C-alpha positions as CSV (number, residue, x, y, z in Angstrom):
1,M,120.1,29.5,109.4
2,Q,119.9,25.8,110.4
3,R,120.7,26.5,114.0
4,S,117.4,28.3,114.6
5,Y,115.7,24.9,114.1
6,G,118.3,23.1,116.3
7,N,115.9,22.5,119.2
8,S,113.2,20.8,117.1
9,I,115.8,18.5,115.6
10,E,117.9,17.8,118.7
11,S,114.7,16.8,120.5
12,S,114.6,13.8,118.3
13,A,118.2,12.9,119.0
14,G,117.3,9.9,121.2
15,A,115.0,8.4,118.6
16,I,117.6,9.1,115.9
17,A,120.3,7.3,117.9
18,R,118.2,4.3,118.3
19,L,117.2,4.2,114.7
20,R,120.8,4.5,113.5
21,K,121.2,1.0,114.8
22,V,118.3,0.0,112.6
23,R,119.9,1.8,109.7
24,D,123.3,0.1,110.3
25,K,121.6,-3.3,110.4
26,N,119.8,-2.6,107.1
27,Q,123.1,-1.4,105.5
28,R,124.9,-4.5,106.6
29,R,122.2,-6.7,105.3
30,E,122.2,-4.8,102.0
31,R,126.0,-5.2,101.7
32,G,125.8,-8.9,102.3
33,G,122.7,-9.6,100.2
34,H,122.0,-9.8,96.5
35,N,123.8,-6.5,95.8
36,G,127.0,-7.6,97.6
37,F,130.2,-8.7,96.0
38,P,132.8,-11.0,97.4
39,A,136.1,-9.3,97.7
40,D,137.9,-11.7,95.3
41,H,135.3,-11.0,92.6
42,K,135.8,-7.3,92.9
43,D,139.6,-7.5,92.9
44,A,139.5,-9.8,89.8
45,I,137.9,-7.1,87.8
46,V,139.0,-3.8,89.3
47,A,142.7,-4.3,89.7
48,P,143.3,-5.3,86.0
49,V,141.1,-2.5,84.7
50,R,143.2,0.0,86.5
51,T,146.2,-0.9,84.4
52,A,147.1,1.4,81.7
53,R,147.2,-1.5,79.2
54,A,143.6,-2.4,79.8
55,Q,142.5,1.2,79.6
56,R,144.3,1.8,76.3
57,L,142.7,-1.3,74.8
58,V,139.2,-0.1,75.8
59,V,139.9,3.4,74.3
60,H,141.4,1.9,71.2
61,L,138.3,-0.3,70.6
62,A,135.7,2.3,71.6
63,G,134.6,2.9,68.0
64,V,134.3,-0.7,67.1
65,R,130.8,-2.1,66.5
66,P,129.6,-4.2,69.6
67,V,129.4,-7.5,67.7
68,V,132.8,-7.1,66.2
69,L,134.2,-5.9,69.5
70,A,132.8,-8.8,71.4
71,A,134.4,-11.2,68.9
72,I,137.8,-9.6,69.2
73,L,137.7,-9.7,72.9
74,H,136.4,-13.2,73.0
75,I,139.5,-14.3,71.1
76,A,141.8,-12.2,73.3
77,C,140.3,-13.6,76.5
78,S,139.6,-17.2,75.6
79,A,143.1,-18.5,76.1
80,P,143.7,-19.7,78.7
81,N,140.0,-18.8,79.2
82,P,140.2,-16.9,82.5
83,P,136.9,-16.4,84.5
84,H,137.0,-12.7,83.9
85,C,138.8,-10.7,81.2
86,A,139.2,-7.1,82.3
87,A,139.0,-5.6,78.9
88,A,136.0,-7.7,77.9
89,V,134.2,-6.8,81.1
90,V,134.8,-3.1,80.4
91,A,133.6,-3.5,76.8
92,L,130.4,-5.2,78.0
93,G,129.9,-2.4,80.5
94,R,130.3,0.2,77.8
95,T,127.6,-1.6,75.7
96,L,125.2,-1.6,78.7
97,F,126.0,2.0,79.5
98,F,124.8,3.2,76.1
99,D,121.8,0.9,75.7
100,T,118.4,2.4,76.0
101,G,116.8,-1.0,76.2
102,L,117.6,-1.1,79.9
103,S,114.7,1.2,80.9
104,G,111.0,0.9,81.3
105,D,110.2,2.8,78.1
106,G,113.2,1.7,76.1
107,K,114.3,5.4,75.7
108,V,116.7,6.0,78.6
109,A,120.3,4.8,78.8
110,C,123.0,5.7,81.4
111,A,124.4,7.9,78.7
112,T,121.1,9.9,78.5
113,C,122.1,11.7,81.7
114,H,125.8,11.1,81.5
115,K,126.7,12.4,78.0
116,P,130.4,12.0,76.9
117,A,130.0,15.3,75.0
118,R,129.2,17.1,78.2
119,A,131.9,15.6,80.4
120,Y,129.4,12.9,81.4
121,T,126.7,15.3,82.6
122,D,123.5,16.4,80.9
123,G,123.4,20.2,81.0
124,L,120.1,20.1,82.8
125,A,119.3,21.6,86.2
126,R,117.8,18.3,87.3
127,A,118.0,14.9,85.6
128,S,115.2,13.8,83.3
129,G,114.2,10.1,83.1
130,I,111.5,7.9,81.6
131,A,108.4,9.6,80.3
132,G,110.1,13.0,80.9
133,R,109.9,12.6,84.7
134,Q,112.2,14.9,86.5
135,G,114.5,13.9,89.3
136,T,115.5,15.8,92.4
137,R,119.2,16.3,91.8
138,N,121.6,17.7,89.3
139,T,123.5,15.0,87.4
140,P,127.1,14.8,88.6
141,S,129.9,14.0,86.2
142,L,131.1,10.4,86.1
143,L,134.7,11.4,85.3
144,D,136.9,10.1,88.1
145,A,134.0,8.5,89.9
146,G,136.2,5.5,90.5
147,R,138.4,7.7,92.8
148,Q,135.5,9.0,94.9
149,R,135.1,7.8,98.5
150,S,131.3,8.1,98.3
151,L,128.8,8.5,95.5
152,F,125.7,10.6,94.9
153,W,125.2,14.0,96.3
154,D,124.3,12.5,99.7
155,G,127.1,9.9,99.7
156,R,124.6,7.0,100.1
157,R,126.8,4.6,98.2
158,S,130.5,3.8,98.7
159,R,131.0,1.3,95.9
160,L,130.4,1.7,92.2
161,E,129.0,-1.8,91.9
162,D,126.1,-0.6,94.2
163,Q,125.8,2.9,92.7
164,V,125.3,1.8,89.1
165,L,122.2,-0.3,89.9
166,D,120.3,2.4,91.8
167,P,119.2,4.5,88.7
168,L,118.1,1.3,86.9
169,F,115.4,0.6,89.5
170,N,114.5,4.2,90.3
171,R,111.0,4.9,89.0
172,V,112.0,8.4,87.8
173,E,115.2,7.4,86.0
174,H,115.3,4.0,84.2
175,G,112.1,2.8,85.8
176,L,112.8,-1.0,85.8
177,A,110.5,-2.8,88.1
178,D,113.1,-5.1,89.7
179,E,116.2,-7.2,89.1
180,A,114.2,-9.9,87.3
181,E,113.2,-7.4,84.7
182,L,116.8,-6.2,84.2
183,L,117.9,-9.8,83.7
184,R,115.1,-10.5,81.3
185,K,116.1,-7.6,79.1
186,V,119.8,-8.5,79.1
187,R,119.3,-12.2,78.6
188,A,116.8,-11.7,75.8
189,D,118.9,-9.2,73.7
190,A,121.0,-11.1,71.2
191,R,123.4,-8.1,71.0
192,F,124.7,-9.0,74.4
193,A,125.3,-12.7,73.8
194,S,128.9,-12.6,72.5
195,A,129.9,-9.8,74.8
196,V,128.7,-11.7,77.9
197,Q,130.5,-14.8,76.7
198,A,133.7,-12.9,76.2
199,A,133.5,-11.1,79.6
200,Y,132.4,-13.9,81.8
201,G,132.9,-17.2,79.9
202,A,129.2,-18.0,80.1
203,P,126.1,-17.7,77.9
204,A,124.0,-14.5,78.3
205,N,121.1,-16.5,79.8
206,E,123.3,-17.1,82.8
207,I,124.4,-13.6,83.5
208,T,123.7,-12.3,87.1
209,V,122.8,-8.9,88.5
210,Q,126.2,-8.8,90.1
211,Q,127.9,-9.3,86.7
212,V,125.8,-6.6,85.1
213,A,126.8,-4.2,88.0
214,G,130.4,-5.4,87.7
215,A,130.6,-4.6,84.0
216,L,129.0,-1.2,84.4
217,A,131.3,-0.3,87.3
218,A,134.4,-1.5,85.4
219,F,133.5,0.8,82.5
220,V,132.9,3.8,84.7
221,R,136.3,3.3,86.4
222,T,137.9,3.9,83.0
223,L,136.3,7.4,82.8
224,R,139.2,9.5,84.1
225,S,140.1,13.1,83.5
226,G,143.1,13.7,81.4
227,P,145.9,16.1,82.2
228,S,145.0,19.8,82.5
229,P,147.0,23.0,82.3
230,F,147.0,23.3,86.1
231,D,148.5,19.8,86.4
232,R,151.4,20.9,84.2
233,F,151.7,24.1,86.3
234,Q,152.0,22.1,89.5
235,S,154.6,19.9,87.9
236,G,156.8,22.9,87.5
237,R,155.8,24.4,84.1
238,R,155.0,28.0,85.1
239,D,154.1,28.8,81.5
240,A,151.3,26.2,81.5
241,L,148.9,28.8,82.9
242,P,148.3,32.3,81.7
243,E,148.9,35.1,84.3
244,A,145.2,35.5,85.1
245,A,144.9,31.8,86.0
246,R,148.1,32.0,88.1
247,Q,146.7,34.9,90.0
248,G,143.4,33.0,90.4
249,W,145.2,30.1,92.0
250,V,146.7,32.5,94.6
251,I,143.2,33.8,95.3
252,F,141.7,30.3,95.4
253,D,144.3,29.0,97.8
254,Q,145.6,31.9,99.9
255,V,142.8,34.5,99.9
256,A,139.5,32.8,99.6
257,H,140.9,29.6,101.2
258,C,138.8,27.4,98.9
259,T,141.3,24.6,99.4
260,R,139.8,23.9,102.9
261,C,137.1,22.0,101.1
262,H,138.4,21.7,97.5
263,I,141.7,20.1,98.5
264,A,144.4,20.5,95.9
265,T,146.8,17.8,97.3
266,T,146.7,14.2,96.3
267,S,148.6,10.9,96.4
268,P,151.7,10.5,94.2
269,G,150.8,10.0,90.5
270,E,147.2,11.0,90.9
271,P,145.9,14.5,89.9
272,A,144.0,16.3,92.6
273,L,140.2,16.0,92.5
274,F,139.7,19.2,94.5
275,T,137.3,17.7,97.1
276,D,137.6,16.8,100.7
277,H,135.0,14.0,100.2
278,E,133.0,15.6,103.1
279,F,129.5,17.1,103.4
280,H,128.8,20.8,103.8
281,S,125.8,23.1,103.7
282,L,125.7,26.3,101.6
283,A,122.0,26.7,102.4
284,V,121.3,26.3,98.6
285,G,117.6,25.3,98.2
286,F,117.2,25.2,102.0
287,A,114.5,27.9,102.1
288,R,112.1,25.5,100.3
289,V,112.0,23.2,103.4
290,E,113.2,25.1,106.4
291,R,109.7,25.6,107.8
292,E,109.0,21.9,107.4
293,L,112.1,20.5,109.1
294,P,110.4,18.9,112.1
295,R,107.9,17.1,109.8
296,L,110.5,16.1,107.2
297,T,113.2,14.9,109.6
298,A,110.6,12.8,111.5
299,R,109.5,11.3,108.2
300,A,113.1,10.5,107.2
301,V,113.6,8.7,110.5
302,A,110.4,6.7,110.0
303,L,111.5,5.6,106.6
304,H,114.7,4.3,108.0
305,R,112.8,2.5,110.7
306,D,110.6,0.9,108.1
307,G,113.5,-0.1,105.9
308,V,112.5,1.9,102.9
309,P,115.4,1.8,100.3
310,L,116.7,5.4,100.0
311,A,117.9,5.0,96.4
312,R,114.7,3.7,95.0
313,D,112.0,5.7,96.8
314,V,113.0,8.3,99.3
315,L,115.0,10.6,97.0
316,N,112.2,10.8,94.4
317,D,110.6,13.3,96.9
318,R,112.1,16.8,96.3
319,E,111.4,17.9,99.9
320,L,113.2,14.9,101.4
321,A,116.0,15.3,98.9
322,E,116.7,18.8,100.2
323,L,117.6,17.3,103.6
324,G,120.8,16.1,102.0
325,R,123.2,13.8,104.0
326,F,120.7,13.7,106.9
327,V,118.5,11.3,105.0
328,V,121.5,8.9,104.9
329,A,123.2,9.5,108.3
330,L,120.4,10.7,110.5
331,D,122.8,13.2,112.0
332,P,121.2,16.6,112.8
333,H,124.4,18.4,111.7
334,D,123.9,17.0,108.2
335,V,120.6,18.6,107.5
336,G,121.0,20.4,104.1
337,A,124.6,19.2,103.7
338,F,125.8,17.8,100.4
339,K,129.1,16.3,99.2
340,T,131.8,18.7,98.1
341,P,132.0,18.2,94.4
342,G,135.3,17.8,92.7
343,L,136.4,20.7,90.4
344,R,138.1,18.9,87.6
345,N,136.4,19.8,84.3
346,V,133.8,21.8,86.3
347,A,133.8,24.5,83.7
348,L,132.0,22.1,81.4
349,T,129.3,20.9,83.7
350,A,126.9,23.8,84.3
351,P,124.4,24.3,85.9
352,Y,125.8,23.9,89.4
353,M,124.9,22.8,93.0
354,H,122.9,19.8,94.0
355,D,119.7,21.2,92.6
356,G,121.2,22.8,89.4
357,S,120.0,26.2,90.6
358,V,123.2,28.1,89.8
359,P,123.4,28.6,86.0
360,T,127.0,29.7,85.3
361,L,130.5,29.1,86.6
362,A,130.9,32.8,87.5
363,D,127.7,32.6,89.5
364,A,129.0,29.5,91.3
365,V,132.2,31.2,92.2
366,D,130.4,34.2,93.6
367,L,128.2,32.0,95.7
368,E,131.2,30.1,97.1
369,V,133.1,33.3,97.8
370,Y,130.1,34.8,99.7
371,N,129.6,31.6,101.8
372,R,133.3,31.4,102.6
373,G,133.2,35.0,103.9
374,A,130.0,34.3,105.9
375,R,131.5,31.1,107.4
376,D,134.6,32.9,108.5
377,A,132.7,36.0,109.7
378,R,135.0,38.0,107.4
379,P,133.3,39.2,104.2
380,L,135.5,38.5,101.2
381,I,135.3,41.3,98.7
382,L,136.8,40.6,95.3
383,T,137.3,43.2,92.5
384,P,135.9,42.4,89.1
385,V,139.4,41.6,87.9
386,Q,140.0,39.2,90.9
387,R,136.7,37.5,90.2
388,A,137.7,36.9,86.6
389,E,141.1,35.6,87.6
390,L,139.4,33.1,90.0
391,V,137.2,31.9,87.2
392,A,140.2,31.6,84.9
393,F,141.9,29.4,87.4
394,V,138.9,27.0,87.7
395,Q,138.8,26.8,83.9
396,S,142.4,25.7,84.0
397,L,141.3,22.5,85.6
398,T,139.7,21.4,82.4
399,S,141.4,18.4,80.7
400,D,143.1,19.2,77.5
401,E,141.2,16.5,75.6
402,L,137.8,17.8,76.8
403,A,138.7,21.4,76.2
404,A,139.4,20.6,72.6
405,S,136.3,18.4,72.0
406,V,133.5,19.2,74.4
407,S,130.8,21.7,73.5
408,K,130.6,24.0,76.4
409,P,127.2,24.7,77.9
């Protein structure tokens, strides 16, 4: 479908190539500016938080009231008073994550769209922010976000410290005017005082935007999927999966070849995320904008040229949002392409696709199978039993903890 518009897009290739230089310059400036983190600051927080000990402490204290929690962590971290205490930074991040005060109307928290009871999604087709404003994209799960190579559906961020700030200043989501407003809210709230002191060894009125971002990112890195039946199956326990799911795995891997994009291999000690971290088009939602491609691509190029921040402005426009990765990379091959989502716990995160237009897991499986056949020029026809087996396999990627506690959509 996209190739029929190739000439109109490719005709802008020279301008796009020149403007990529502008984009790269803007990105370098952004990385080195007020949103940047020196490497030693990142390592001081991230490495300790990844340890099992720190994660167990955060989980153990998850139900403690914030004031009491901050006092406990202040004692634990005050001797010999290190500049950053990993567990205390995570605890501060958790408090910030669930606080509705960090929004323009005082009603939206990070947890508004990333609900723990829904595997850190919201169950909506598209995210809803302040004053009921609707965004342009489906809310992705935050589970395992710390292991992703890029963030957001279009991959416009590569670091959690950058990603966590974007929704705060998006006029549709949290709606804060700027960093000064964020700092005023955090510094003025007495509930944060002891938590900031415990985390950073400084009074709340000295906290920086980088420290707010560091705390939120540290908390998000602790959100990891637990073991699933498929993990146990891969470790050699054949009885971990029922027969239907075992047959579904064969279809997934060897018949439908879903593992070309939803890669099932991983590094030692890490469960597979079932993503290639790349960007592909299934033409979902593309019909809404295909007749307007010349105008929209030219507009995206102009916005790059003018240095308009993608996260705060461009992607509030639903038409531009449908261009997918192109808005970030300005590569004609990326028009309508979105990041391959991971499949862990996907049975709990309906509706599906970047625009939330696919309501059920079975519908999503059907769409993927159809597109795989179309891409290979070899229609893949599954029987009703095979279709059910494929769905059963995908359901086996749900973490045991979540399967027992999450209300399924």
